[in-house]
MARLOLO-65994 format. One record per residue (C-alpha): residue in three letters; residue number from 0; x, y, z. Coordinates in steps of 0.5 Angstrom, whole numbers. Example, Ala and Ser with C-alpha at 12.3 -4.5 7.8 and 13.67 -1.06 7.14 Angstrom:
<site code="ALA" pos="0" u="25" v="-9" w="16"/>
<site code="SER" pos="1" u="27" v="-2" w="14"/>
This chain:
<site code="MET" pos="0" u="86" v="17" w="-74"/>
<site code="ALA" pos="1" u="87" v="14" w="-67"/>
<site code="THR" pos="2" u="93" v="11" w="-66"/>
<site code="LEU" pos="3" u="94" v="4" w="-63"/>
<site code="SER" pos="4" u="95" v="6" w="-56"/>
<site code="THR" pos="5" u="89" v="11" w="-56"/>
<site code="VAL" pos="6" u="85" v="5" w="-58"/>
<site code="SER" pos="7" u="88" v="1" w="-53"/>
<site code="ASP" pos="8" u="87" v="6" w="-47"/>
<site code="LEU" pos="9" u="80" v="7" w="-49"/>
<site code="GLU" pos="10" u="79" v="-1" w="-49"/>
<site code="LYS" pos="11" u="82" v="-1" w="-42"/>
<site code="GLN" pos="12" u="77" v="5" w="-39"/>
<site code="VAL" pos="13" u="71" v="2" w="-42"/>
<site code="ALA" pos="14" u="73" v="-5" w="-39"/>
<site code="THR" pos="15" u="74" v="-1" w="-32"/>
<site code="LEU" pos="16" u="68" v="3" w="-33"/>
<site code="SER" pos="17" u="64" v="-4" w="-34"/>
<site code="ARG" pos="18" u="67" v="-7" w="-28"/>
<site code="GLU" pos="19" u="65" v="-1" w="-24"/>
<site code="LEU" pos="20" u="58" v="-1" w="-27"/>
<site code="ALA" pos="21" u="57" v="-8" w="-25"/>
<site code="ALA" pos="22" u="59" v="-7" w="-18"/>
<site code="MET" pos="23" u="54" v="-1" w="-17"/>
<site code="ARG" pos="24" u="49" v="-5" w="-20"/>
<site code="LYS" pos="25" u="50" v="-11" w="-15"/>
<site code="ALA" pos="26" u="51" v="-5" w="-9"/>
<site code="ILE" pos="27" u="44" v="-2" w="-11"/>
<site code="SER" pos="28" u="41" v="-9" w="-12"/>
<site code="LYS" pos="29" u="43" v="-11" w="-5"/>
<site code="GLN" pos="30" u="40" v="-4" w="-2"/>
<site code="GLY" pos="31" u="34" v="-6" w="-6"/>
<site code="GLY" pos="32" u="33" v="-12" w="-3"/>
<site code="ALA" pos="33" u="34" v="-10" w="4"/>
<site code="TYR" pos="34" u="29" v="-4" w="3"/>
<site code="TYR" pos="35" u="24" v="-9" w="0"/>
<site code="GLU" pos="36" u="25" v="-14" w="7"/>
<site code="ASP" pos="37" u="24" v="-8" w="11"/>
<site code="GLY" pos="38" u="18" v="-6" w="8"/>
<site code="ARG" pos="39" u="15" v="-13" w="8"/>
<site code="ASP" pos="40" u="17" v="-13" w="16"/>
<site code="ALA" pos="41" u="13" v="-7" w="17"/>
<site code="ALA" pos="42" u="7" v="-9" w="13"/>
<site code="SER" pos="43" u="7" v="-15" w="17"/>
<site code="ASP" pos="44" u="7" v="-12" w="24"/>
<site code="TYR" pos="45" u="2" v="-7" w="22"/>
<site code="TYR" pos="46" u="-2" v="-13" w="19"/>
<site code="SER" pos="47" u="-1" v="-16" w="26"/>
<site code="GLN" pos="48" u="-3" v="-10" w="30"/>
<site code="LEU" pos="49" u="-9" v="-9" w="26"/>
<site code="ALA" pos="50" u="-12" v="-16" w="26"/>
<site code="GLY" pos="51" u="-11" v="-16" w="34"/>
<site code="ARG" pos="52" u="-15" v="-10" w="35"/>
<site code="LEU" pos="53" u="-20" v="-12" w="30"/>
<site code="ALA" pos="54" u="-21" v="-19" w="34"/>
<site code="ASP" pos="55" u="-22" v="-15" w="40"/>
<site code="ALA" pos="56" u="-27" v="-11" w="37"/>
<site code="LEU" pos="57" u="-31" v="-16" w="33"/>
<site code="PRO" pos="58" u="-35" v="-18" w="39"/>
<site code="ALA" pos="59" u="-37" v="-11" w="40"/>
<site code="ILE" pos="60" u="-39" v="-9" w="33"/>
<site code="GLY" pos="61" u="-43" v="-16" w="32"/>
<site code="GLY" pos="62" u="-47" v="-14" w="38"/>
<site code="ARG" pos="63" u="-48" v="-7" w="36"/>
<site code="GLY" pos="64" u="-50" v="-10" w="29"/>
<site code="LYS" pos="65" u="-55" v="-14" w="32"/>
<site code="ALA" pos="66" u="-58" v="-8" w="36"/>
<site code="ILE" pos="67" u="-59" v="-4" w="30"/>
<site code="GLU" pos="68" u="-62" v="-10" w="26"/>
<site code="ARG" pos="69" u="-67" v="-11" w="32"/>
<site code="THR" pos="70" u="-69" v="-3" w="32"/>
<site code="ALA" pos="71" u="-69" v="-3" w="24"/>
<site code="ARG" pos="72" u="-74" v="-9" w="24"/>
<site code="GLU" pos="73" u="-78" v="-5" w="30"/>
<site code="HIS" pos="74" u="-78" v="1" w="26"/>
<site code="PRO" pos="75" u="-78" v="0" w="19"/>
<site code="ALA" pos="76" u="-80" v="7" w="16"/>
<site code="THR" pos="77" u="-75" v="10" w="21"/>
<site code="ALA" pos="78" u="-70" v="5" w="18"/>
<site code="ALA" pos="79" u="-72" v="7" w="11"/>
<site code="ALA" pos="80" u="-72" v="14" w="12"/>
<site code="VAL" pos="81" u="-65" v="14" w="15"/>
<site code="GLY" pos="82" u="-62" v="10" w="9"/>
<site code="LEU" pos="83" u="-65" v="15" w="4"/>
<site code="LEU" pos="84" u="-62" v="20" w="8"/>
<site code="VAL" pos="85" u="-55" v="17" w="8"/>
<site code="LEU" pos="86" u="-56" v="15" w="1"/>
<site code="GLY" pos="87" u="-57" v="23" w="-1"/>
<site code="LEU" pos="88" u="-51" v="25" w="3"/>
<site code="VAL" pos="89" u="-47" v="20" w="-1"/>
<site code="ALA" pos="90" u="-50" v="23" w="-7"/>
<site code="SER" pos="91" u="-49" v="30" w="-5"/>
<site code="LEU" pos="92" u="-41" v="29" w="-4"/>
<site code="PHE" pos="93" u="-40" v="26" w="-10"/>
<site code="LEU" pos="94" u="-44" v="31" w="-14"/>
<site code="ALA" pos="95" u="-40" v="37" w="-10"/>
<site code="ARG" pos="96" u="-33" v="34" w="-13"/>
<site code="ARG" pos="97" u="-35" v="35" w="-20"/>
């Protein structure tokens, strides 16, 4: 049977371990918050860069889209053939993965 001093020593050790565990949790929480903020800042930077590049490219993309639309209206059979070709390529890619 455990003596009173042994039980008291165990209680002290448990209390010490509890304090250490609380301190470790607090430190990990701070580190997690810092990592979250760093990740959020990096994502925000990437988004800003991507938005800037897209804003610069949108006029050119719009112009190309209009040119493609004009060509498709002038040559509907060719546009349909190209569309079916692209659809076939996509279908073959999906079926090849199985």
